[in-house]
Wavefront OBJ file of the C-alpha trace (Angstrom):
o trace
v 0.000 0.000 0.000
v 3.049 2.261 -0.110
v 2.020 3.751 -3.453
v -1.525 4.564 -2.304
v -2.395 7.998 -1.003
v -4.530 7.433 2.078
v -6.164 10.202 4.059
v -4.851 10.981 7.548
v -8.115 9.632 9.012
v -7.867 6.293 7.219
v -4.163 5.994 7.968
v -4.936 6.419 11.633
v -7.593 3.695 11.546
v -5.406 1.046 9.917
v -1.870 1.878 11.063
v -1.744 -0.954 13.607
v -2.773 -3.598 11.061
v -0.562 -5.688 8.810
v -1.717 -5.250 5.198
v -1.817 -8.125 2.699
v -2.950 -7.525 -0.877
v -5.699 -9.831 -2.109
v -4.768 -11.146 -5.553
v -7.868 -13.306 -6.125
v -10.516 -12.457 -8.683
v -10.582 -10.197 -11.729
v -12.352 -7.149 -10.330
v -10.684 -3.753 -10.895
v -11.116 -3.023 -7.189
v -8.035 -3.173 -4.978
v -8.564 -5.265 -1.865
v -6.347 -5.589 1.209
v -6.701 -7.874 4.183
v -5.740 -6.054 7.369
v -4.507 -8.455 10.005
v -4.766 -7.234 13.597
v -4.017 -8.694 17.008
v -7.663 -9.355 17.854
v -9.504 -8.994 14.532
v -9.065 -8.808 10.784
v -10.542 -6.120 8.557
v -10.745 -5.549 4.819
v -10.051 -2.388 2.853
v -11.505 -2.163 -0.639
v -11.037 0.728 -3.049
v -11.998 1.770 -6.573
v -11.013 4.792 -8.641
v -13.394 7.383 -10.042
v -13.636 5.737 -13.486
v -15.917 3.109 -11.930
v -18.233 5.563 -10.164
v -21.861 4.368 -10.124
v -20.994 1.045 -11.733
v -21.320 -2.285 -9.937
v -17.576 -2.091 -9.240
v -18.007 1.094 -7.193
v -17.318 0.473 -3.494
v -19.762 3.223 -2.516
v -22.470 1.155 -4.148
v -21.248 -1.918 -2.259
v -21.320 0.066 0.972
v -24.936 1.110 0.393
v -25.871 -2.458 -0.488
v -24.336 -3.855 2.697
v -26.133 -1.254 4.803
v -29.444 -2.241 3.218
v -28.743 -5.939 3.785
v -28.051 -5.477 7.494
v -30.549 -7.658 9.358
v -31.459 -9.544 6.173
v -28.210 -11.442 5.490
v -24.897 -11.797 7.307
v -22.546 -9.479 5.411
v -19.490 -7.411 6.385
v -20.107 -4.453 8.677
v -19.359 -1.057 7.176
v -16.750 0.546 9.438
v -15.615 3.554 7.427
v -16.110 5.071 3.987
v -14.520 8.060 2.321
v -13.686 9.626 -1.022
v -10.135 10.889 -1.268
v -8.074 12.105 -4.219
v -10.069 10.326 -6.913
v -10.580 7.081 -5.002
v -13.391 5.594 -2.898
v -12.283 3.661 0.186
v -14.423 1.138 2.066
v -13.255 -0.336 5.361
v -15.264 -3.324 6.569
v -15.259 -6.147 9.061
v -14.345 -9.738 8.280
v -17.194 -12.244 8.065
v -16.454 -15.276 10.207
v -16.166 -18.581 8.398
v -14.363 -20.517 5.681
v -14.785 -19.760 1.990
v -16.791 -22.546 0.425
v -14.157 -23.349 -2.176
v -11.744 -24.077 0.678
v -14.358 -26.259 2.352
v -14.828 -28.182 -0.895
v -11.083 -28.613 -1.417
v -10.775 -30.040 2.087
v -13.702 -32.473 2.069
v -14.586 -32.884 -1.631
v -18.262 -33.458 -0.885
v -20.141 -32.532 -4.086
v -23.616 -33.071 -2.601
v -22.779 -30.678 0.215
v -21.680 -27.851 -2.068
v -24.667 -28.328 -4.396
v -27.060 -28.237 -1.436
v -25.319 -25.077 -0.269
v -25.966 -23.344 -3.593
v -29.611 -24.392 -3.494
v -29.948 -23.042 0.065
v -28.456 -19.710 -1.049
v -30.966 -19.369 -3.886
v -33.887 -20.180 -1.590
v -32.629 -17.740 1.035
v -32.218 -14.867 -1.422
v -35.682 -15.337 -2.843
v -37.264 -14.840 0.603
v -35.875 -11.283 0.854
v -38.417 -8.486 0.311
v -37.042 -6.277 -2.480
v -39.725 -3.563 -2.383
v -37.224 -0.994 -1.069
v -34.026 -2.504 -2.481
v -31.844 0.445 -3.546
v -30.353 -1.069 -6.692
v -31.887 -2.557 -9.814
v -29.640 -4.923 -11.744
v -32.149 -5.830 -14.402
v -30.898 -6.531 -17.906
v -31.416 -2.991 -19.206
v -29.316 -1.558 -16.367
v -26.592 -4.169 -16.801
v -26.416 -3.487 -20.542
v -26.279 0.274 -19.913
v -23.356 -0.310 -17.551
v -21.705 -2.579 -20.091
v -22.102 0.111 -22.743
v -20.285 2.573 -20.451
v -17.494 0.080 -19.700
v -16.992 -0.772 -23.378
v -16.933 2.874 -24.448
v -14.353 3.684 -21.776
v -12.119 0.642 -22.366
v -12.996 -0.797 -18.959
v -14.752 -4.015 -20.025
v -13.113 -7.447 -20.099
v -12.710 -7.825 -23.856
v -10.036 -10.524 -23.673
v -11.697 -13.554 -25.244
v -9.104 -15.772 -23.557
v -10.986 -15.164 -20.298
v -14.317 -16.339 -21.712
v -15.941 -19.716 -21.107
v -14.766 -22.518 -23.394
v -18.237 -22.984 -24.890
v -18.793 -19.296 -25.667
v -19.185 -19.200 -29.435
v -18.615 -15.468 -29.933
v -15.190 -14.254 -31.016
v -15.602 -10.483 -30.791
v -16.919 -8.358 -27.879
v -19.168 -6.277 -30.144
v -20.726 -9.443 -31.574
v -21.526 -10.697 -28.071
v -22.846 -7.291 -26.986
v -25.194 -7.135 -30.000
v -26.486 -10.618 -29.186
v -27.188 -9.633 -25.582
v -29.146 -6.547 -26.657
v -31.174 -8.464 -29.227
v -32.059 -11.472 -27.079
v -33.128 -10.093 -23.696
v -35.288 -12.640 -21.843
v -38.343 -11.768 -19.787
v -37.422 -11.155 -16.152
v -38.875 -12.069 -12.761
v -37.052 -9.876 -10.260
v -35.858 -11.184 -6.881
v -32.925 -10.322 -4.643
v -29.683 -11.378 -6.345
v -26.160 -11.593 -4.980
v -24.899 -10.842 -8.475
v -21.654 -12.816 -8.253
v -22.692 -15.995 -6.480
v -19.771 -18.407 -6.414
v -17.925 -20.503 -3.843
v -15.410 -17.751 -3.046
v -18.171 -15.335 -1.981
v -20.014 -17.663 0.420
v -18.732 -18.196 3.964
v -19.348 -21.518 5.693
v -19.233 -22.380 9.400
v -20.595 -25.291 11.487
v -22.054 -26.974 8.384
v -24.188 -24.006 7.374
v -24.057 -20.714 5.483
v -22.510 -18.067 7.706
v -22.375 -15.039 5.434
v -21.666 -13.442 2.078
v -19.010 -11.100 0.700
v -18.313 -9.179 -2.524
v -21.736 -7.548 -2.769
v -21.084 -4.849 -5.354
v -23.412 -6.453 -7.890
v -26.181 -7.255 -5.436
v -29.683 -5.920 -5.989
v -32.838 -6.738 -7.897
v -32.299 -9.102 -10.816
v -33.977 -11.982 -12.599
v -34.246 -15.113 -10.456
v -32.220 -17.049 -13.045
v -29.207 -14.742 -12.753
v -27.767 -16.319 -9.587
v -28.954 -19.759 -10.660
v -26.872 -19.448 -13.834
v -23.770 -18.621 -11.803
v -24.381 -21.671 -9.606
v -24.657 -23.928 -12.655
v -21.394 -22.525 -13.995
v -19.632 -23.082 -10.666
v -20.917 -26.643 -10.289
v -19.707 -27.503 -13.781
v -16.308 -25.889 -13.239
v -15.674 -27.277 -9.744
v -17.312 -30.708 -9.778
v -17.364 -31.455 -13.512
v -20.191 -33.965 -13.335
v -23.507 -33.069 -14.919
v -25.451 -35.241 -12.461
v -24.778 -32.603 -9.796
v -26.337 -29.899 -11.958
v -29.397 -32.155 -12.112
v -29.285 -32.545 -8.320
v -29.151 -28.762 -7.936
v -32.441 -28.362 -9.794
v -34.007 -31.250 -7.900
v -33.164 -29.470 -4.644
v -34.644 -26.233 -5.989
v -37.743 -28.092 -7.165
v -37.751 -26.442 -10.606
v -36.935 -27.337 -14.193
v -33.913 -25.566 -15.702
v -34.443 -22.736 -18.169
v -31.353 -23.318 -20.289
v -31.868 -20.293 -22.530
v -31.816 -17.944 -19.536
v -28.909 -19.753 -17.907
v -26.841 -19.405 -21.077
v -27.842 -15.759 -21.487
v -26.705 -14.741 -17.997
v -23.424 -16.603 -18.313
v -22.814 -14.756 -21.585
v -23.778 -11.453 -19.974
v -21.011 -11.958 -17.432
v -18.297 -12.508 -20.038
v -17.616 -8.788 -20.565
v -17.546 -7.866 -16.869
l 1 2 3 4 5 6 7 8 9 10 11 12 13 14 15 16 17 18 19 20 21 22 23 24 25 26 27 28 29 30 31 32 33 34 35 36 37 38 39 40 41 42 43 44 45 46 47 48 49 50 51 52 53 54 55 56 57 58 59 60 61 62 63 64 65 66 67 68 69 70 71 72 73 74 75 76 77 78 79 80 81 82 83 84 85 86 87 88 89 90 91 92 93 94 95 96 97 98 99 100 101 102 103 104 105 106 107 108 109 110 111 112 113 114 115 116 117 118 119 120 121 122 123 124 125 126 127 128 129 130 131 132 133 134 135 136 137 138 139 140 141 142 143 144 145 146 147 148 149 150 151 152 153 154 155 156 157 158 159 160 161 162 163 164 165 166 167 168 169 170 171 172 173 174 175 176 177 178 179 180 181 182 183 184 185 186 187 188 189 190 191 192 193 194 195 196 197 198 199 200 201 202 203 204 205 206 207 208 209 210 211 212 213 214 215 216 217 218 219 220 221 222 223 224 225 226 227 228 229 230 231 232 233 234 235 236 237 238 239 240 241 242 243 244 245 246 247 248 249 250 251 252 253 254 255 256 257 258 259 260 261 262 263 264
């Protein structure tokens, strides 16, 4: 963090902590784990180019405040804007990341049941006063901004192996022309095994909530299907996932939302 210009107030808050840069994920946000004698904190920051996008940590801060009492999420400890950057200081959610749990025990049924429990839990949340709408039109408007400002992930090498498109503009045109009908529910927005915390054989909390808000109920489901296929690599567990949810898969929507994520 030597090259970062922190405010005197933020410096004072974190000076007794040992800072470790988080290198996981592909988000443009910078994340640091702050290790203390009695607790760990996290500092997350984004620059002004991402203002009012789903990468913006001010948006994530507002989302976590709204979720307080609804889901276990990090506590907002401090937020400020300083010299072109937004800084969010938050508590650590207790628990083990689910991908670590899976690596340790390799229990596919357990991880699939966990995903199903997450989907059921999210869909019980009342979204009538949810502050953010992540419906398709809003996501495409954000994508348009990111593409026009050279901030989108246009490296096709990062795309899924079965993505048939070869050019970002070709994929973007497809997404605009093939928008499915939506049924809005609360959505995590980036539901995967690195954003779910596990403790005592149950869900203990969620992190990385910048994309959370109102979205189609198939949005998070699509991410779960992708994770199950990538981590477990057996299609019978995708089938189990839908059996646990008690619904039939809508493959067109699942494919659409996976494609929508390619440019983010």
